[in-house]
RODO-2510 file (C-alpha; in nm, 4 decimals, decimal comma):
residues 59
     n   res          X          Y          Z
     1     m    -0,4112     0,6622    -1,7889
     2     r    -0,4298     0,5637    -1,4212
     3     k    -0,8005     0,4765    -1,4511
     4     e    -0,7394     0,2542    -1,7534
     5     r    -0,5039     0,0138    -1,5730
     6     p    -0,6037    -0,0064    -1,2033
     7     y    -0,4268    -0,3415    -1,1590
     8     a    -0,0960    -0,2362    -1,3147
     9     a     0,2017    -0,3269    -1,0956
    10     t     0,3602    -0,0457    -0,8973
    11     i     0,6337    -0,0254    -0,6376
    12     e     0,5075     0,0739    -0,2933
    13     h     0,6957     0,1345     0,0285
    14     l     0,5927    -0,0981     0,3122
    15     q     0,6718     0,1834     0,5542
    16     r     0,5683     0,5036     0,3794
    17     r     0,8463     0,7506     0,3160
    18     a     0,6261     1,0160     0,4808
    19     d     0,6444     0,8034     0,7982
    20     g     1,0224     0,7620     0,7873
    21     g     1,0454     0,4695     0,5443
    22     s     1,3486     0,4407     0,3202
    23     n     1,4433     0,3059    -0,0214
    24     r     1,6465     0,0253     0,1368
    25     p     1,5892    -0,3102    -0,0368
    26     d     1,3716    -0,4453     0,2463
    27     n     1,1136    -0,1624     0,2259
    28     p     0,9793    -0,1492    -0,1347
    29     a     0,7255    -0,4098    -0,2496
    30     m     0,5114    -0,4739    -0,5564
    31     a     0,1425    -0,3837    -0,5370
    32     c    -0,1329    -0,3140    -0,7850
    33     r    -0,2027     0,0532    -0,8513
    34     q    -0,5529     0,0269    -0,7025
    35     c    -0,4176    -0,1057    -0,3699
    36     g    -0,1393     0,1523    -0,3596
    37     d    -0,3846     0,4365    -0,4216
    38     s    -0,6474     0,3137    -0,1736
    39     r    -0,3991     0,2502     0,1083
    40     q    -0,3711     0,6241     0,1824
    41     e    -0,2187     0,6817     0,5288
    42     l    -0,2396     0,3238     0,6579
    43     d     0,0724     0,1216     0,7191
    44     w     0,0960    -0,1802     0,4895
    45     l     0,0220    -0,4459     0,7554
    46     t    -0,2947    -0,2660     0,8707
    47     y    -0,4068    -0,2129     0,5116
    48     r    -0,3533    -0,5826     0,4321
    49     s    -0,5551    -0,6835     0,7403
    50     v    -0,8420    -0,4551     0,6360
    51     k    -0,8406    -0,5937     0,2807
    52     q    -0,8514    -0,9524     0,4113
    53     g    -1,1405    -0,8741     0,6469
    54     e    -0,9375    -0,9299     0,9642
    55     i    -1,0018    -0,5711     1,0758
    56     h    -1,3358    -0,4073     1,0031
    57     e    -1,2788    -0,0559     1,1327
    58     v    -0,9661     0,1582     1,1455
    59     r    -0,9566     0,4634     1,3659
***
């Protein structure tokens, strides 16, 4: 099912819960499933910068 709808809306945490993020109203945000899955361990701001071509390499 996940492969059939890669652009389905999901709720992501701007600061990952694994990194201490919470469920407070200022942390969750809408994102497409493909972006949420490809983000992996990056924080949301870094991921956004990579997607927009502002950063070309992440260490």
